[in-house]
N, C-alpha and C positions, 0 to 999 in steps of 0.2 A: 238718513243723516249721520254729519262726526260731530261724535264727542268730543273735547280735548279738554285736560285742565293741563296747567302749565307752569312752571313760578314764573311771579314774576320779575321785569327786569325796570333798568332805573330807561329804560321809553315808555314804560306803561306808565309814569307818571302822571301824564293827562290827564292819560283814558280809565288808571283811579283816581283821581278829585271830580273825573264827569263821574263816574258810579257813583259816589260816593255823597257827591249831587242831588241824584239823581232816586236814590237810598230816601237821604231826607227834606224831599223830597215826596215823596210817597208816607212817610213818616211823619209829612205836619210838622217836622221842624228842621227846614232849610236855613231861618231866619239866625238859629247857632252858628250854619258849619259858617266859619275863621277860620278852619285849614285852604291852605298856598300849594302849588304842584313843591312851593322850593323847603319848603317843609317834612312834603310827605319825603319832595328828594334826600333830606338832610336824616333823619325820624327809620327807613325803609331801607335808603341802598348806602348809609356813610357809614364813619368810622364803629358806631354802638348802633347798629341799627335797633333798633326799638318794637317792631311788629316786621308777619313778616304777611304773603302777598298772592294767596291763588290766582289765575286766570280765570273764568270756565270761558269755554271758542268753542261755536255752535259752527258747523263749515267754514271752519279758517277767522270763523269774526268771532272776537271779542265780543266778550253780553255776560259775563260777571263773576262777581270778585266774592273769594272769599279772607278776609287782612285778622290774622291772626299774632298770638302773643304767649310769648313760657307762664308759668306761675308753676305757686310746689302748693303740695298738699306738708301743711306738716302733721298730718291726720296716720296719712299713707307716707310719706320720707319719703314720696317721691315729687316731678314735676308733673307736668298739665296742659295741657295746649288751652288756651280763655278764645273763641271766635267772640270776634266783637263784632262787626258784620257781616254779613250776606247777602249778595245780595244777585238776582238778576233780574234783565230784567221784559219788563210783561209781554213783548213781542214771545220770548225766547223761553216759559213759566212751562211748564206741565211737560216740559221734554226731557228730562231725569235731570239735567246738570246740574238745579240746587245740590240734586242725592250726588251724585259726581264729585262735587269736591268737598264735603263732609264727609264721603267714606275715602276722600285726599290725603285729607285732616287726619281724618281716624289712622291709616295708611304708618303719617307721616309719628301720631302721637306712639302710637306702640311702636316706628323705626328705634325711636327717639327717650322709648322705656316709660315712658308717663302714664299716666295714675288713674286718668283720667278727662273727655275732653266737658268742657261747657261754656254757658253762652246763654247770655236772659234777650229775652222779647217778648217787645211790648203787647199787656194782658188785651189788648183790642186787636188782636192782629190775630182771627181769627183761623184763615190760612195758611198762619207759619205757620202757628199749636200747631194744628189738624197733621201739616204733615215733618210735626217735630216728632207728635205721639207714635206715628206714621213705621217712624222708620226705632220708634225706639227712647227716644225721650223720656227722661223723666223727668218732672217739671218738679225743684224745691220750694214746696209749697212754704216753709216753714222760716225759710230761709227774706230778707226782704235790703235793697240792696240802696246802699247810705254814700254817700257822695261828697267832698267838698270841693271850689271851685272857683274861681272867681278870688273875691276879696276875702272873700270866706279864709282863703286858701293862705294868701297872705297871710288876717289875721296865722290863723293856728299858725302859720313857720312862726312869728313874733314871741308868740308864748316859750319859746325859746329862749328865745333873752329875758321874760319879763314873771318866770314861775321861780326864781329866789330859789335854782339849784335846783328844785328838788324831784324827786321824780316821780313818777305820777302812773 
């Protein structure tokens, strides 16, 4: 078995979308996927890429991905990498592909002077949690993820115009 990790190319956009859809189905969130090939092409390979993707291959077949982007820690005064999605097709799990993807991300983080590599995991995903513990990840139990999307995001942006010019 030959496992290889490589940077995604623009020609991988259909594969990336398919793998994201498979991940969403596993997470019971497929109904939330509105991503398109055009959006991935633009935001991964356009003028201002917002994220990057590593592709995991087994014996020449593309079977997984790690989608990530740069963050910044004010406490460390250093950049970091945030892993948005890690996915390996079920038939290829337990072959070291996920670990190789994470090892490549760790290498990139060190090469880029990052102080951390972090990600979130669904609390019901026991296999993933066990895998992350096995590689040395530590849960940030004291933190809660917050998110503003859709209409709430638009409403929040409108507050800029209606807050009377006051700093908040």
